[in-house]
N, C-alpha and C positions, 0 to 999 in steps of 0.2 A: 717446138720447146712448147710443153704447156704451161696455163698459169700460176702451178703450184712451184716450178721448178723457177718461174721468172720472181715469184715471191721469194722464193729462199736465195736467190744470186742478190735479190735488192738487199734483204735484209742483211746477209753476208756484207755485202759494200757497206752499209750503213753501223753494222758492229765492226767493222776495218778503221771505219773515220772514227767512230768512238773510243777504240781503241788506240790511234795514234794521236787524235787531237783531245780527246775527253779532259774530264774531271779525272785525275790518277794517273794518267797517261806515262809522268814520269817516273810514278813509284810504279807501274806494273812493268814498264823497262826494266827498272832496277833488279825487281823481284826476279824474271826473267833470268837476267844475265847470272845472280844469284845461283838459281836453280841449275842453273848449265856448269858452273862451277860445282857446286857440289854435287850434280850427277859426273862429272867429271873424277873429282875427287875419290867417289867411290867405287867408279868403275876402274882405277888405275890401283885403288888399295885393294880391292878385290883380286884381281890381275899379280899382284905380286904377293899375296897370300897364298895362292893357287900355286904361281911360281916356287915361292920357299917352301910349302908342304910337298911340292913334287921334289925338289931336291932334297928336304928333307928323308923322304920317303926313300930315294934310290940311294942315299948315301947309311942310312941306318942300315942295310944288312954288311 
């Protein structure tokens, strides 16, 4: 392991620590949860839309 990789690993550990314990960590966790929920809703909405358009196109004839 060269020095660059070692420094990158240490920086990642430090960033993880700050993310978990640092200032604003609660808000960050809430934001991640909200973003995950929004992504799920958008995905499911897109899936339902595509299914609806497919059914409509097949029954149109």
